[in-house]
C-alpha positions as CSV (number, residue, x, y, z in Angstrom):
1,M,64.4,-32.0,35.1
2,S,65.6,-28.4,35.1
3,R,65.1,-25.9,37.9
4,T,63.5,-22.6,37.4
5,P,63.8,-19.7,39.9
6,A,60.5,-18.6,41.4
7,V,59.7,-15.4,43.2
8,F,58.1,-15.9,46.6
9,A,56.4,-13.9,49.3
10,L,55.9,-10.5,47.8
11,L,54.4,-8.7,50.8
12,V,51.5,-6.5,49.7
13,I,50.2,-3.5,51.7
14,A,46.8,-2.0,51.0
15,L,46.7,1.8,50.7
16,P,43.3,3.5,50.9
17,I,42.0,5.0,47.7
18,A,38.3,5.1,48.5
19,A,36.0,4.7,51.5
20,Q,36.3,0.9,51.7
21,T,38.7,0.1,48.9
22,K,42.5,-0.4,49.2
23,I,45.2,-1.1,46.6
24,L,47.6,-3.9,47.2
25,V,51.2,-2.9,46.8
26,A,54.4,-4.9,47.0
27,K,56.5,-4.7,50.2
28,S,59.0,-7.5,49.9
29,R,60.1,-10.3,47.6
30,T,61.8,-13.7,48.2
31,S,63.1,-16.2,45.7
32,V,62.5,-19.9,45.7
33,S,63.1,-22.7,43.2
34,V,60.7,-25.4,42.0
35,A,60.9,-28.2,39.4
36,A,59.9,-26.6,36.1
37,D,60.0,-28.3,32.8
38,C,56.3,-27.3,33.1
39,G,55.2,-23.7,32.5
40,T,51.8,-22.2,33.2
41,I,50.3,-22.4,36.7
42,A,47.1,-24.6,36.8
43,F,44.0,-23.0,38.3
44,P,42.7,-23.2,40.9
45,T,45.5,-23.5,43.4
46,A,44.9,-24.4,47.0
47,C,46.2,-23.9,50.6
48,D,45.4,-25.4,53.9
49,E,44.8,-24.2,57.5
50,R,48.5,-24.1,58.2
51,G,49.2,-21.8,55.2
52,R,50.9,-24.6,53.2
53,L,50.5,-24.0,49.4
54,Y,49.5,-26.6,46.8
55,V,50.2,-25.8,43.1
56,K,50.4,-27.6,39.8
57,Q,51.8,-26.5,36.5
58,L,50.7,-27.3,33.0
59,H,52.6,-28.3,29.9
60,Q,51.1,-29.5,26.7
61,D,53.4,-32.5,26.4
62,L,54.4,-33.3,30.0
63,E,52.6,-34.8,33.0
64,C,53.5,-32.2,35.6
65,P,53.6,-33.0,39.3
66,L,51.7,-31.3,42.1
67,F,53.8,-29.5,44.8
68,R,53.2,-28.6,48.4
69,L,55.1,-25.6,49.6
70,S,55.5,-24.4,53.2
71,S,54.1,-21.1,54.2
72,K,57.6,-19.7,53.7
73,G,57.9,-21.1,50.1
74,A,60.1,-24.2,50.6
75,V,59.1,-27.3,48.6
76,E,58.0,-29.9,51.1
77,A,56.5,-32.6,48.9
78,K,56.0,-33.6,45.3
79,F,52.9,-35.6,44.2
80,D,52.7,-37.7,41.1
81,T,49.7,-36.7,39.0
82,N,50.2,-39.3,36.2
83,G,46.8,-40.7,35.2
84,E,44.8,-38.2,37.3
85,V,42.1,-35.8,36.1
86,L,43.9,-32.6,35.2
87,N,44.4,-30.4,38.2
88,L,41.6,-32.0,40.2
89,Y,43.0,-32.4,43.7
90,A,42.2,-31.4,47.3
91,P,44.4,-31.0,50.3
92,R,43.8,-33.3,53.3
93,P,44.1,-31.9,56.8
94,D,47.3,-33.9,57.4
95,G,49.1,-32.3,54.4
96,G,48.4,-35.2,52.1
97,V,46.1,-34.8,49.1
98,I,43.4,-36.7,47.2
99,M,43.2,-36.8,43.4
100,A,40.5,-38.1,41.0
101,H,40.8,-40.4,38.0
102,V,38.1,-41.6,35.7
103,G,37.7,-45.1,34.1
104,G,34.7,-45.2,31.8
105,K,31.9,-43.8,34.0
106,V,33.6,-45.0,37.2
107,L,35.2,-42.4,39.4
108,Y,38.1,-43.2,41.7
109,I,39.7,-41.2,44.4
110,D,43.4,-41.7,45.0
111,N,45.0,-40.9,48.3
112,F,48.5,-39.5,48.7
113,A,50.5,-39.4,52.0
114,P,52.0,-36.1,53.2
115,D,55.4,-37.2,51.9
116,G,53.9,-37.6,48.4
117,T,53.7,-41.4,48.2
118,R,50.6,-43.0,46.8
119,E,48.4,-44.8,49.3
120,T,44.9,-46.3,48.7
121,S,42.5,-45.9,45.9
122,V,38.7,-46.0,46.5
123,T,35.8,-46.3,44.1
124,L,32.9,-43.8,44.5
125,E,29.3,-44.8,44.4
126,R,27.4,-42.6,41.9
127,P,23.7,-42.9,41.4
128,T,23.9,-40.1,38.7
129,P,27.1,-40.4,36.7
130,F,28.9,-37.1,36.2
131,F,32.3,-35.8,35.3
132,P,34.1,-34.3,38.4
133,K,35.3,-30.7,38.2
134,Q,35.5,-29.7,41.9
135,L,36.9,-31.6,44.8
136,A,37.3,-30.9,48.5
137,V,38.0,-32.8,51.7
138,F,36.2,-32.0,54.9
139,R,38.2,-31.8,58.2
140,S,36.3,-34.9,59.3
141,G,37.4,-36.9,56.2
142,E,34.3,-36.8,54.0
143,I,34.8,-35.8,50.4
144,L,32.7,-33.4,48.3
145,V,32.7,-33.9,44.5
146,S,30.9,-31.6,42.1
147,G,30.8,-31.5,38.3
148,S,28.4,-31.8,35.4
149,Q,26.4,-34.7,34.0
150,Y,27.9,-36.4,31.0
151,Q,24.9,-35.9,28.7
152,F,24.0,-32.5,29.9
153,G,26.9,-30.1,30.3
154,Y,24.6,-27.4,31.8
155,K,23.3,-29.8,34.5
156,A,25.4,-29.7,37.7
157,A,25.8,-32.5,40.1
158,T,27.2,-32.5,43.7
159,A,27.6,-35.3,46.2
160,I,29.2,-36.1,49.5
161,Y,31.1,-39.4,50.1
162,S,32.7,-41.1,53.0
163,S,36.5,-41.5,53.0
164,T,35.9,-45.1,51.8
165,G,33.7,-44.0,48.8
166,H,30.3,-44.7,50.2
167,L,27.7,-42.2,49.1
168,V,26.5,-40.0,52.0
169,K,24.2,-37.7,50.1
170,Q,23.6,-36.3,46.6
171,L,22.8,-32.6,46.9
172,V,20.3,-30.6,44.9
173,L,21.4,-27.0,45.0
174,D,18.6,-24.5,44.5
175,G,20.6,-22.3,42.1
176,D,21.4,-25.3,39.9
177,V,17.8,-26.3,39.8
178,E,16.7,-22.7,38.8
179,T,19.3,-22.7,36.0
180,E,18.2,-26.0,34.6
181,R,14.5,-24.9,34.6
182,A,15.4,-21.6,32.9
183,I,17.4,-23.4,30.1
184,E,14.8,-26.1,29.5
185,G,12.1,-23.4,29.2
186,A,14.2,-21.2,26.8
187,G,12.9,-23.0,23.7
188,P,14.9,-22.0,20.6
189,L,17.3,-20.0,22.8
190,A,18.3,-23.0,25.0
191,T,21.6,-23.6,23.2
192,S,22.7,-20.1,23.7
193,A,21.7,-20.2,27.4
194,Q,23.7,-23.5,27.8
195,R,26.8,-21.9,26.4
196,Q,26.5,-19.2,29.1
197,V,25.9,-21.6,32.0
198,T,28.4,-24.3,31.3
199,P,31.5,-22.1,31.9
200,A,30.0,-21.0,35.2
201,I,29.9,-24.7,36.3
202,N,33.4,-25.4,34.9
203,R,34.9,-22.4,36.7
204,S,33.3,-23.2,40.0
205,V,35.6,-23.9,43.0
206,A,35.2,-26.0,46.1
207,I,37.5,-25.4,49.1
208,A,37.5,-26.5,52.8
209,G,37.1,-23.8,55.3
210,D,38.8,-23.8,58.8
211,D,35.3,-24.1,60.3
212,G,34.8,-27.7,59.2
213,L,32.6,-26.8,56.3
214,V,33.2,-26.9,52.5
215,Y,32.4,-23.9,50.5
216,L,31.3,-24.4,46.9
217,M,31.4,-21.3,44.7
218,R,29.3,-21.1,41.6
219,A,31.0,-18.8,39.2
220,T,27.9,-16.8,38.3
221,S,27.3,-13.1,38.4
222,P,26.8,-12.3,41.2
223,V,28.8,-15.2,42.8
224,V,26.8,-17.7,44.8
225,V,28.6,-19.6,47.5
226,Y,27.1,-22.6,49.3
227,A,28.5,-23.6,52.8
228,I,28.0,-27.4,53.1
229,S,28.3,-29.7,56.0
230,P,29.9,-33.2,56.0
231,A,26.4,-34.6,56.2
232,G,25.5,-32.8,52.9
233,E,23.4,-30.1,54.4
234,V,23.5,-26.6,52.9
235,V,24.2,-24.6,56.1
236,R,24.0,-21.2,54.3
237,K,24.0,-19.6,50.9
238,L,25.9,-16.4,50.3
239,V,25.6,-14.0,47.4
240,V,28.7,-11.9,46.7
241,K,29.0,-9.1,44.2
242,A,32.2,-8.0,42.6
243,P,33.8,-4.8,44.1
244,G,32.1,-1.9,42.4
245,D,30.0,-4.4,40.5
246,K,32.8,-4.7,38.0
247,G,34.6,-8.0,37.4
248,T,34.0,-11.7,36.9
249,P,34.7,-14.4,39.5
250,D,38.1,-16.0,39.1
251,F,39.4,-19.3,40.6
252,G,40.3,-17.7,43.9
253,I,38.1,-18.4,47.0
254,R,39.3,-18.9,50.6
255,V,37.7,-19.0,54.1
256,A,39.6,-18.3,57.3
257,K,38.4,-17.1,60.7
258,N,34.9,-16.5,59.5
259,K,36.1,-14.4,56.6
260,L,35.3,-15.4,53.0
261,T,37.4,-13.8,50.3
262,I,36.7,-14.1,46.5
263,Q,38.9,-13.0,43.7
264,F,37.4,-11.2,40.6
265,S,39.2,-10.5,37.3
266,R,38.8,-7.3,35.3
267,S,39.4,-6.7,31.7
268,C,41.4,-3.7,30.5
269,D,38.3,-1.6,30.1
270,G,37.6,-2.3,33.8
271,S,34.4,-4.4,33.2
272,G,35.8,-7.9,33.4
273,E,33.2,-9.0,30.8
274,T,35.3,-9.0,27.6
275,G,38.9,-8.4,26.5
276,L,42.2,-9.1,28.1
277,W,42.6,-9.6,31.9
278,C,44.4,-6.5,33.2
279,S,43.8,-6.5,37.0
280,S,42.1,-8.3,39.9
281,A,39.9,-7.3,42.8
282,Y,39.1,-9.1,46.1
283,A,35.9,-9.0,48.1
284,V,36.1,-10.0,51.8
285,V,32.8,-10.7,53.5
286,D,31.6,-12.3,56.7
287,A,31.4,-16.0,56.1
288,T,28.3,-16.4,58.2
289,T,26.2,-13.3,57.3
290,G,27.7,-12.3,53.9
291,Q,28.1,-8.8,55.2
292,R,30.8,-6.8,53.2
293,I,34.0,-6.2,55.2
294,A,36.5,-4.8,52.7
295,D,37.4,-4.6,49.0
296,Y,40.9,-4.7,47.6
297,E,42.4,-4.0,44.1
298,T,45.7,-4.9,42.6
299,N,48.4,-3.0,40.7
300,K,50.8,-4.3,38.1
301,E,53.2,-5.7,40.7
302,T,50.6,-7.6,42.7
303,D,48.1,-8.9,40.1
304,G,47.8,-12.6,39.7
305,V,45.9,-15.6,41.1
306,M,45.3,-16.0,44.8
307,A,47.3,-18.8,46.5
308,C,46.2,-18.3,50.1
309,Y,44.6,-15.7,52.4
310,A,45.1,-15.0,56.1
311,P,42.9,-12.5,58.1
312,D,43.5,-10.1,61.0
313,P,45.1,-8.2,59.3
314,D,44.1,-9.3,55.8
315,R,47.0,-10.8,53.9
316,F,46.8,-12.1,50.3
317,F,49.3,-14.6,48.9
318,I,49.3,-14.3,45.2
319,Y,51.0,-16.0,42.2
320,S,51.7,-12.8,40.4
321,G,51.7,-14.1,36.9
322,P,50.1,-17.1,35.2
323,H,53.2,-18.0,33.2
324,V,55.8,-17.6,36.0
325,F,56.0,-19.0,39.4
326,D,56.0,-15.6,41.3
327,F,54.3,-15.5,44.7
328,V,52.8,-12.5,46.5
329,E,51.9,-11.7,50.1
330,A,49.5,-8.8,50.8
331,E,48.8,-6.9,54.0
332,P,46.7,-3.7,54.5
333,K,48.0,-0.9,56.6
């Protein structure tokens, strides 16, 4: 396998341009190498409480591994993704990961040790079969799986499992129920409504927060985020609008020190609704109350997909291009 240079740790500083909006600009750049017969970065990426980064690349003809990088950009471990559902993984608190693979309508969770070796595989109990699209591990070891039902792509399904695969609880999220009722009551327009809803389910993201909860983001407009406990209780529901009400939710969501940050993409006309993706914006809110804390925007040097986030002061770690392995760090003045 060849080695491709990657640019790492581009420190970004936010310069004020409006009352509560700052632009992220590059401060420093460090190079690092990763295995790279594969090309495009797979979304979403992930990071853990220690700032370690997890990223997979995609290639049409190759089975690409998953990598764990240190917070400084050094490759620490490589995980074999052969046979797993494409880019469906979640970091464990110890630096290992879990991945999912499907056999028929049976869903399996494969455990990988922190050094990248395969460990155990468990079968998940599923009262309602669904295809997994979001995966997260609670600090206490339980697993959240979310996705869509096989026969109804617009019907979402979410469940909590023990680390041994036992069903703890199947959740019914109020927003999902409202969406299903609206579509089923749409009559001749139901097909059109389904086409709008299905991408929102597919582009949803589940991540573990440093508070012991898992945050499941529904990629709707505005964004809806559910904070869920290991017992399967919805602790709170947050609604987050894009900065300036312009932009669509991207695959970036992180929670650290009671701050929730969400990435939004904007098209070249600034709307984010249609056209080419030209820039990104980040909304930072209080993870308990949903109160707005700050908004950030990118420039050409700092645009990309969020890899990690650290608060106090706000720092954004960003892969600065979908087809290269550039990495960005952002920090407001």
